[in-house]
Every structure is written in C-alpha cells, then in structure tokens.
N, C-alpha and C positions, 0 to 999 in steps of 0.2 A: 527255785528248786536246785538241789545239789545232786550230783551224780556220785554214787558210791561205787568204787571199783574194787573187786575182790581178787586176791591172789592166793595161790597155793592152797593150804588147808581151809582158809576162809571161803575160797571159791567152791571147794568141795562141800563144805557145810551148807552154804547158801544155795548152790546149784546153778548159779548164773555168774557171768563175768561182771555185770554191773546192773544197778537199779537206779531209778530216779527217786530220791528220798525227800521227805519234808520233815520239818521239825525245827524248833528254835536252836537246838544245840545238837552236838554229835550224839549224845546218849539217846535223845528222842529219835533221831534218824536211825540209829542202830536197832532200837527196840521195834521200829516199824518194818524191819526186814522180815519177810516171810521165807524162812529157811526150809530146805528139804530135810535137814537134820537139826531140829531145834536144840536138843541138849548139847550137841557138839558146838553149835554156833554160840550158844550162851556161854559155854566154858571158854571158848576162844576169845571172846571179846575182852576178857580180863588180861589176856596175854598179848594182844595185838598192839602194834604201833600204828599211828594214823598219820598220813601225810595230808594236811589240810592246805590245799592250793600250794603244795610243795614244801610246807613247813611241818616238821615232825612234832608230834605231840602224843602223849598217852592220856591227856586230860579230856575225859569224855564230856565235860561241861563246856567245852569250847563252842562258842557261838558259831552258827552257820550262816548268819546274814551275810550276803554278798560272796559266799563261798561257792565256787563252781564245781570243784572236784575234791573228793576225799578218797585216798587210796588206803585200803584196809590191808595191813601187812602183818601176817602172823609170824611168829618166830620160825626160822627154818635153818637147817644145817648148811654149812658151806658158804654162807653169804653174809 
C-alpha cells in the first residue's frame, strides 16, 4: 500500500491530509481517492506535481510497486 499525502488546494479538494491508496500506478491510486469536492479534485490532478518517494514526476502512469509515499503537490504562488 502507498500513502498519498495532500497539500494546499489538493488537501482542500480531498478533505484529508492523507489516505492509504492501492493501485498499480499513480493514476489508479488517484482515481481511487474519495474527494469531498470531486470536480475540483479532478481538475487539480492535471496540474499537480507528484513526489514519488521523493522523486518528482508528472507522469501518472508511474508504477507504485514498492512505493511508500506520494506527495500530491498542486501549483501554488510564492514557492
């Protein structure tokens, strides 16, 4: 299992700080997230960067086998 951690607007759209996700790749894990604001969450996924065990990617086909943590990082000002 992989832990997805949400920050800033992603956290607001999902409604929690983190979830335990399953799926073969990042896209499957993201689709399995039950968001409090589904339209906002869906739109955000296209703009987010993802830190997969500390390695930055935007490729949602990234495999999650052996991955412990994915940080979901939406774009934000000032950083």
